[in-house]
N, C-alpha and C positions, 0 to 999 in steps of 0.2 A: 380686430377680433383674433383672439389667440387660437391657433390651429390645434386640432385634436392631437395630431402626431407630436407636437411640441409638448403638450400636456402629458401625454403618455410617457414620453422619454424622460421628462422631468420627474414624474412620479416614480418610474422604475429606478432611476438613478438616486432618488432620495432614499428609497428603500435599501438600495445597495450600499449607500453611504452609511445608513444606520447599521447594516450588517457588518460592515468593515470595522466598526469601532470595537465590538466585543472580540472579534478575531484578533485584532491588533493588541488589545489589552491582554488576551490569553497568551499570545506569543511573548510579550514583554514579561508577563508574570512567570512563565516557564523559564525564561532566561535568567531570572533572579533566584530560582530554586536550585539547591544543591542536589539535583536529581540524578537519575541513571543515564547511561549512554543513550538509551532509547529516547528519553525526554530531551536530551541535548540535541539529538538528531532532528527532533520534531520542531524545535523552537524557531530556527531560521526560516524554514518554509512557511510557517504560520505567520511570522512577522512580515515576510515578503508578500504573502497573499493579502494580508491586511492593508499594507501600504499601497499595493497595486489597486485593490478595489477602491480604496479611499481616493486616490488620484484620478482614476478613470471615472468614477461616479461624479466627482466634483466637476471634471471637464464636461461630462454629458449634461449635468444639471445646469451649470452656468451657461453652456452653449445653447441649450434648448430654451431655458426660461428667460435669459437675458439677451437672446438673439445674437450671441457672439459666434459668428460663422467659423472663424479659424479654430476656436476651441472645439466646436462640433465636428469640424473636419478631422482634427487630431483624434477625437473620440471614435469616429468612424474608422479611421485608419487602425487604431489599436484593436477595435472590435473585429475588423477584418483579419488582422494577424492572429487574434485569439481564435477565431473560427478555424483558420488554417491549422493552427497548432493543435487544437482539440481534435480536429478531424484526423490529423497525422498520428497523434498519440493513440486514438481509438483504433485505427488500422494496425498500428504497431503492437498494441496490447493484445488484440485478437491473434496476430501473427505469432508472437513469442510465447503465448500461452496455449497454442493449439496442440502441442505435444505434451505427453506425460500423464501418467495415471498410476494409482496404487495397484499393487499386485495382490489379488485375493489369494489367501492361503487356506488349504484344506484344514478344517478343524480349528481355525482361528477366527475370532470375531473382528480382528483388526487387519489392516492391509500393510504391506511393506513397500518401501519406495526406493527406486534405483536412480541415481543421479544421471546416468546415461540416457534415461528415457525423456529428459527435458531438452528444451532448445539449447543450441550451442551458446547463444548470447547469454541466457540465464546461467548456464554452467560456468562461463567465464567470470561472471560477477561473483559467484560464491567461491570459486576456486582461487580468487585473488587473496593472498595471505592477509593483506591489510584489511580488506573488506570482511573476511571471515572472522578475524580477531575481534573486530568491533561487533559483529553480529553475535558471536559466541558470548562476549561480555554482556550484551544486551539480553540474551536468552538466560544467562546465569543470574543476572540481577533481577529478572522477572520471576525467578523461583519456579520455573517451568517444571523441573524434575522433582523438586522437593514437595510440591503440591501433588504431583503424580504419585510419589512414594507414599505420602500420607493417605491419599485416597484409596489406594489398593493394598495397603500394608497387611490387611487381614485375609487377603485372597489366597486360596490354595492355587496350585499350578493350573488345575482344570478351570477354576473360576477366572484366573488371570487371562488364560488363553481365550476365553470367551468374551473378554471386555472389548468394547468398541472404543479404541484409542484414537486420538487425533493424530494427524500426520506428524506433528512435531514430537508428540509423546512416543509414537512408534519408532521414529527415526533417531531421536536423541537420548531417550531415557531408558532404553532397553537394547540388548544386542540383537543382531540380525538372526532370523530363524535359521539361516544357513550354518550358523556356528554350532548349533546343537548343544548349547550350554545347559547345565542343570539349574532349574529355577529354585532359588531359595527365598526370594522376595522380589518385589517389583523392580528394585534397582540392585539386587544382589544375585549374581549368577556365577556358578562354578565352572571354570574352564577345565577341559580335559588336557592334561599335560602331554607334550610331545606330539601334538597333532599339527600338521602343516595345513592351515586353513587356506582355501582358495579365495575366500572373501577377505580382503584386507581389513575390513571393519572388525573382524573377529580379533585381530591383533590390537586394534585401536581401543577396544572396550576395556574399561577399568571400573571396578566397583567403588572407587573413590567418588563420592558424590559431587566433587568438583570437576571430575573428568568424564565419567560414564561414557557416552558415545558422542560427545560434543566435537570430537575430532574425526568422526566417521562420515563417509560419503552419504550414508543413509540420513544423517542429520541434515546435511545440506539439501538432500532430496526432499525431506519433509518440509523444510523451509520453502523450497520452490513450489511444492504442492499448495502450501498456504498462500504464497504469492499468486499462483495461478488462479486459485479460487477467488481471491480478493480482486485481482485485475479483471477477471471476467465480469464481476459485479460492477466495477468502476467503468468498464467499457460500455455496459448497458446504460448506466447513468449518464455517461458522456454522450451517448446518442440522443437522449432526451434533452440534455443540456445544449447540445449542438442545434437542435431544432429551435430551442428557446433563443439562442444567440442569433440565429438567422432571422427570426421574427423581430427581435429587438433591433437588429442591424437594418432591416427593411424599414421599420418605423423611423429609425434615426436618419435614413436617407431622405424620407419624406420631410422630416423636420429641417434637414439641411437645405432642401430645395425651397421650403417655405421661407427660411431665413434669407436665402439668396434672392428670391423674388421680392421680398419686402425691401431689401437693400436697393434693388434696382428701381423700385417705385419711388424711393426717396431721392 
């Protein structure tokens, strides 16, 4: 009689096997496209995830349904390591995103972001010249500020100051409020000549649409705010995923015990 735990593990791994196929196909398709830096960065993790799910689900499926104990043992080992990794990443995600928040400004609908408010680990990642050059290229290819400019092009100064901008728009597409530049348009601001600005972002600002504030600390801070928001969501999903993995691992242990008992009876 086929045990319930073996059936459940077989079914779960069959579903995972089906899921791995479109993930793998998507990764391969992205690798064949002449896309942006963002897309090229995504393709390898997607392919790796697809291959990983494919191999692990095959091991679990064959191990449970064909009563191959050593394959089920490998499957359980990988599942255990995955549980440890997911748990560690979840704790890490909560830790590095604990600091940092936008600064509310009087008379402004948007917030401004300071790089020093975020965790040292995140700051080191964006302060790396190589990392930031790739990120800046990705932001530029995504037309972040061109869409921002087109959306608010007809705003007066008062209307613009009341807009609810995203963290990246606030940090990368306009100068810091500290600069006191004169508003001419969403991405066109007049500097006051001869002023020694205390905020280095004021010197980094340029009306050139290819420059703007992409070299500013505020742009890096805006990116970190986005990362913080996304990682908080990922961490919550990871908690749910972790509970699911523990349940599957427990069922897998029952299936492994069933296989071992059947082998002894033979």
